[in-house]
C-alpha positions as CSV (number, residue, x, y, z in Angstrom):
1,M,33.5,-45.7,10.3
2,A,32.0,-47.3,7.3
3,R,33.1,-51.0,7.0
4,R,34.5,-52.1,3.6
5,Q,32.8,-55.1,2.2
6,G,33.7,-57.4,-0.7
7,A,33.4,-56.1,-4.2
8,T,30.0,-56.7,-5.7
9,A,29.2,-57.5,-9.3
10,L,26.8,-55.4,-11.3
11,R,24.5,-56.8,-13.9
12,V,24.6,-54.6,-17.0
13,S,22.2,-54.6,-20.0
14,T,23.0,-52.3,-22.9
15,R,21.3,-51.4,-26.2
16,A,22.6,-49.1,-28.9
17,F,20.5,-47.2,-31.4
18,H,21.7,-45.2,-34.3
19,V,20.6,-43.5,-37.6
20,H,22.8,-41.8,-40.2
21,K,22.1,-38.3,-41.4
22,R,19.1,-37.9,-43.7
23,G,20.4,-37.7,-47.2
24,G,23.4,-39.8,-46.4
25,T,24.1,-43.5,-46.2
26,E,25.1,-46.0,-43.5
27,S,28.7,-46.0,-44.9
28,E,28.8,-42.2,-44.2
29,Y,27.8,-42.6,-40.6
30,E,30.5,-41.0,-38.5
31,D,29.3,-41.5,-34.9
32,A,30.6,-44.5,-33.0
33,F,29.5,-46.5,-29.9
34,Y,30.8,-49.3,-27.7
35,P,29.5,-51.8,-26.9
36,D,26.4,-52.6,-29.0
37,K,24.2,-55.1,-27.1
38,V,25.5,-56.7,-23.9
39,T,23.8,-58.5,-21.0
40,D,26.4,-59.6,-18.4
41,K,27.5,-59.6,-14.8
42,L,30.7,-57.7,-14.3
43,G,32.8,-56.0,-11.6
44,V,33.6,-52.9,-13.8
45,F,31.8,-51.9,-17.0
46,R,33.0,-49.3,-19.5
47,C,31.2,-47.8,-22.5
48,A,31.4,-44.7,-24.8
49,V,30.0,-42.8,-27.7
50,A,31.8,-40.5,-30.1
51,D,30.7,-38.0,-32.8
52,G,33.2,-37.8,-35.6
53,A,33.4,-34.3,-37.2
54,S,32.2,-34.7,-40.8
55,E,34.5,-31.9,-42.1
56,S,37.6,-33.8,-41.0
57,A,39.2,-36.8,-42.7
58,F,38.6,-40.4,-41.6
59,A,36.5,-39.1,-38.7
60,N,34.6,-42.5,-38.4
61,L,37.9,-44.3,-37.9
62,W,38.9,-41.9,-35.2
63,A,35.5,-42.1,-33.5
64,Q,35.7,-45.9,-33.6
65,L,39.2,-46.0,-32.1
66,L,38.2,-43.7,-29.3
67,V,35.1,-45.7,-28.1
68,R,36.9,-49.0,-28.4
69,G,40.1,-47.8,-26.8
70,F,38.1,-46.4,-23.9
71,G,35.7,-49.4,-23.6
72,T,38.3,-52.1,-23.6
73,R,40.9,-49.9,-21.8
74,N,43.6,-51.3,-24.0
75,L,45.1,-48.1,-25.4
76,R,45.7,-44.6,-24.2
77,I,44.8,-41.6,-26.3
78,T,48.4,-41.1,-27.6
79,E,48.5,-44.7,-28.8
80,L,45.1,-44.3,-30.5
81,Q,46.5,-41.2,-32.3
82,Q,49.5,-43.1,-33.4
83,Y,47.3,-46.0,-34.7
84,W,45.1,-43.5,-36.7
85,Q,48.2,-41.9,-38.2
86,N,49.7,-45.2,-39.2
87,T,46.5,-46.4,-40.8
88,V,45.7,-43.2,-42.7
89,G,49.4,-42.6,-43.6
90,G,49.5,-45.9,-45.4
91,K,46.7,-44.9,-47.8
92,K,47.2,-43.4,-51.2
93,L,44.8,-40.4,-51.1
94,P,43.7,-37.8,-53.7
95,W,45.3,-34.4,-53.1
96,F,42.2,-32.8,-51.5
97,L,41.8,-35.6,-49.0
98,E,45.5,-35.7,-48.3
99,K,45.3,-32.1,-47.2
100,K,42.5,-32.8,-44.8
101,A,44.3,-35.9,-43.5
102,R,47.3,-33.8,-42.6
103,R,45.1,-31.8,-40.2
104,G,43.8,-35.0,-38.7
105,A,40.3,-36.2,-37.6
106,F,38.3,-34.8,-34.7
107,A,35.5,-36.1,-32.5
108,A,33.3,-35.2,-29.5
109,F,33.4,-38.0,-26.9
110,V,31.8,-39.2,-23.7
111,G,32.9,-42.3,-21.9
112,L,31.4,-43.9,-18.8
113,S,33.0,-46.3,-16.3
114,I,30.6,-48.1,-13.8
115,R,31.9,-50.0,-10.8
116,G,30.1,-52.3,-8.3
117,D,31.9,-51.1,-5.3
118,G,30.1,-53.1,-2.5
119,V,30.7,-50.4,0.0
120,A,28.6,-48.7,2.6
121,T,26.8,-45.5,1.7
122,A,29.3,-43.1,3.3
123,R,32.2,-44.8,1.6
124,A,30.5,-44.8,-1.8
125,R,29.8,-41.1,-1.5
126,Q,33.4,-40.5,-0.6
127,A,34.6,-42.5,-3.6
128,A,32.2,-40.5,-5.9
129,T,33.9,-37.3,-4.9
130,A,37.4,-38.5,-5.9
131,T,39.8,-35.8,-7.2
132,V,39.7,-34.9,-10.8
133,A,43.3,-36.2,-11.2
134,S,42.4,-39.7,-10.0
135,V,39.3,-39.9,-12.2
136,S,41.1,-38.7,-15.4
137,A,44.2,-40.8,-14.8
138,A,42.1,-43.9,-14.7
139,D,40.5,-43.0,-18.1
140,W,43.6,-42.8,-20.3
141,M,44.3,-39.1,-19.9
142,P,47.8,-37.9,-20.9
143,S,49.8,-36.6,-18.0
144,T,51.9,-33.5,-17.5
145,G,55.6,-33.6,-17.0
146,N,55.4,-34.3,-13.3
147,G,53.1,-37.3,-13.9
148,A,49.8,-35.7,-12.8
149,A,46.8,-36.1,-15.1
150,T,45.4,-33.0,-16.7
151,A,41.7,-32.2,-16.7
152,A,39.2,-29.6,-15.7
153,P,36.7,-29.6,-12.8
154,A,33.3,-30.8,-14.0
155,T,31.7,-27.4,-14.3
156,G,29.3,-28.3,-17.1
157,W,27.5,-31.1,-15.1
158,R,24.2,-30.8,-13.2
159,T,22.9,-33.1,-10.5
160,Q,19.4,-33.0,-9.1
161,D,19.9,-33.6,-5.4
162,G,16.2,-34.0,-4.7
163,C,16.0,-37.0,-6.9
164,K,18.9,-39.0,-5.3
165,K,16.9,-41.6,-3.5
166,G,17.9,-45.2,-3.6
167,E,20.4,-47.6,-1.9
168,I,23.8,-47.0,-3.4
169,A,25.2,-50.0,-5.1
170,G,28.4,-48.5,-6.6
171,T,30.1,-45.6,-8.2
172,W,30.5,-44.2,-11.8
173,R,33.0,-41.9,-13.5
174,A,32.7,-40.1,-16.8
175,F,35.1,-38.4,-19.1
176,A,33.9,-36.0,-21.8
177,V,35.2,-33.7,-24.5
178,G,32.8,-31.7,-26.7
179,D,29.0,-32.0,-26.8
180,S,28.3,-35.7,-26.6
181,C,26.4,-36.1,-23.3
182,L,25.6,-38.5,-20.4
183,F,22.2,-38.7,-18.7
184,Q,21.6,-40.7,-15.5
185,V,17.9,-41.5,-14.8
186,R,16.3,-43.1,-11.7
187,N,12.6,-43.9,-11.4
188,N,12.0,-41.8,-14.6
189,E,13.7,-38.8,-13.1
190,L,16.8,-37.1,-14.5
191,I,19.5,-37.2,-11.8
192,T,22.6,-36.1,-13.6
193,V,23.4,-34.6,-17.0
194,G,26.6,-33.3,-18.6
195,P,28.9,-32.0,-19.9
196,V,26.2,-29.9,-21.6
197,C,23.2,-29.4,-19.3
198,E,21.0,-26.9,-21.2
199,S,19.7,-27.2,-24.8
200,S,20.7,-23.6,-25.6
201,Q,24.4,-24.4,-24.9
202,F,24.8,-26.4,-28.1
203,D,26.6,-24.7,-31.0
204,N,28.5,-25.5,-34.1
205,S,32.0,-25.2,-32.7
206,P,32.5,-27.5,-29.7
207,F,36.0,-28.4,-28.6
208,L,37.0,-31.8,-30.1
209,L,39.5,-34.5,-29.6
210,G,42.1,-34.5,-32.4
211,S,43.9,-37.5,-33.9
212,K,47.1,-35.6,-34.5
213,S,47.2,-33.1,-31.7
214,R,49.2,-34.8,-29.0
215,E,49.4,-31.7,-26.9
216,T,45.8,-30.6,-27.4
217,I,44.5,-31.9,-24.1
218,K,47.4,-30.6,-22.1
219,R,47.0,-27.1,-23.6
220,N,43.3,-27.0,-23.3
221,A,42.5,-28.8,-20.1
222,S,39.5,-26.6,-19.4
223,H,37.7,-28.3,-22.3
224,V,38.2,-31.8,-20.8
225,S,35.5,-32.7,-18.3
226,V,35.4,-35.4,-15.8
227,H,32.7,-36.2,-13.3
228,A,31.8,-38.9,-10.7
229,G,28.7,-40.1,-9.0
230,T,26.9,-43.1,-7.4
231,W,24.3,-45.5,-8.9
232,S,21.5,-47.6,-7.5
233,R,20.1,-50.8,-8.9
234,G,17.7,-50.1,-11.7
235,D,19.3,-46.8,-12.8
236,L,19.5,-46.1,-16.5
237,F,22.4,-44.2,-18.2
238,Y,22.0,-42.8,-21.7
239,L,25.0,-41.7,-23.7
240,A,24.0,-39.5,-26.7
241,T,25.7,-37.6,-29.5
242,D,24.8,-33.9,-29.9
243,A,21.6,-34.0,-31.9
244,M,20.0,-36.6,-29.6
245,A,21.4,-35.0,-26.5
246,Q,19.9,-31.6,-27.4
247,W,16.5,-33.2,-28.1
248,L,16.6,-34.9,-24.7
249,L,17.3,-31.7,-23.0
250,L,14.6,-29.8,-24.9
251,R,12.0,-32.4,-23.8
252,Q,13.2,-32.2,-20.2
253,E,13.0,-28.4,-20.3
254,A,9.5,-28.5,-21.8
255,D,8.4,-30.7,-18.9
256,M,7.8,-33.6,-21.3
257,P,10.6,-36.0,-20.2
258,P,11.3,-38.8,-22.6
259,W,12.6,-41.4,-20.2
260,D,9.5,-43.7,-20.3
261,M,9.8,-44.0,-24.0
262,L,13.5,-44.5,-24.0
263,R,13.4,-47.2,-21.4
264,D,11.1,-49.4,-23.6
265,L,12.9,-48.5,-26.9
266,G,13.8,-51.6,-28.9
267,A,11.0,-53.8,-27.5
268,D,8.9,-55.7,-30.0
269,D,5.8,-53.6,-29.4
270,T,7.6,-50.2,-29.8
271,R,8.3,-48.1,-32.9
272,P,11.7,-48.6,-34.4
273,F,14.3,-46.0,-33.5
274,D,14.8,-44.9,-37.1
275,D,11.1,-44.2,-37.5
276,L,11.1,-42.0,-34.4
277,V,14.1,-40.1,-35.6
278,D,12.7,-39.6,-39.1
279,E,9.5,-38.2,-37.6
280,M,11.4,-35.9,-35.2
281,R,13.5,-34.6,-38.1
282,S,10.4,-34.0,-40.2
283,E,8.8,-32.0,-37.4
284,H,12.1,-30.0,-37.0
285,D,12.4,-31.2,-33.4
286,L,15.7,-33.0,-34.1
287,H,18.7,-31.6,-36.0
288,N,19.6,-33.5,-39.1
289,D,22.8,-35.2,-38.1
290,D,24.1,-38.7,-37.4
291,T,22.1,-39.7,-34.3
292,T,23.3,-42.1,-31.7
293,L,21.9,-43.3,-28.3
294,L,23.4,-45.9,-26.0
295,R,21.2,-47.1,-23.2
296,V,22.8,-48.8,-20.1
297,E,20.8,-50.3,-17.3
298,V,22.5,-51.4,-14.1
299,S,21.0,-53.8,-11.6
């Protein structure tokens, strides 16, 4: 039997990069991320990105609420919805915006929770295959009438078993709705990706989290994806909104993985992220949309 050891801390280093849509302004940026730049030693670390739907009202506010609510674990989704409604409801709006506000705001979302478990390999693998109910309940999912969390099996995720080398240092869990994605990279090899795992799977109508649809998740549990895995020291996680996520998958599929470049992104001797995004848009490699990437290194 694997012997349980004391909980171990993980050292986390994060860096967020973002660029607003070409032709727009920073004030019109409707993605969100949490946190921005952190270097710390923690027992549990949580982070998220969200992509506010531009056709909905006050989408940036909703995206910000989602990532901060998940990252700080202070509020459940139903409480975030109530906060959005109280904030927007107190504004005097023109008729056309009032009509959109009545429908609410929508956003794609992916959140990641990383834990330094300090357990032997067998125990860590067992923890990483926890039931969907326990994963989702931990990440502020609403529950059904009998108290059980509602979510779907992680059918959209892909793990490369052949790449999973390295001593396990802990476990991670992810919660996703829509087409914002998580990538786990070890030794410049993509280990896990989801909830979209092929570039051709992106479209213009992903399922989104709504700010006024209290029953949406319960009625559409198949659109809510949760997944769990293990991590080793030195692993990198990337959380990306749809435009960047699709570009990352295109590069991976073309056998031109971008992980070396992304690992060094932000260093003094590398090109600024906005310059890279501008070039990729000009070459039609990257869809013109708000573009967000959150890099997380664990050690």
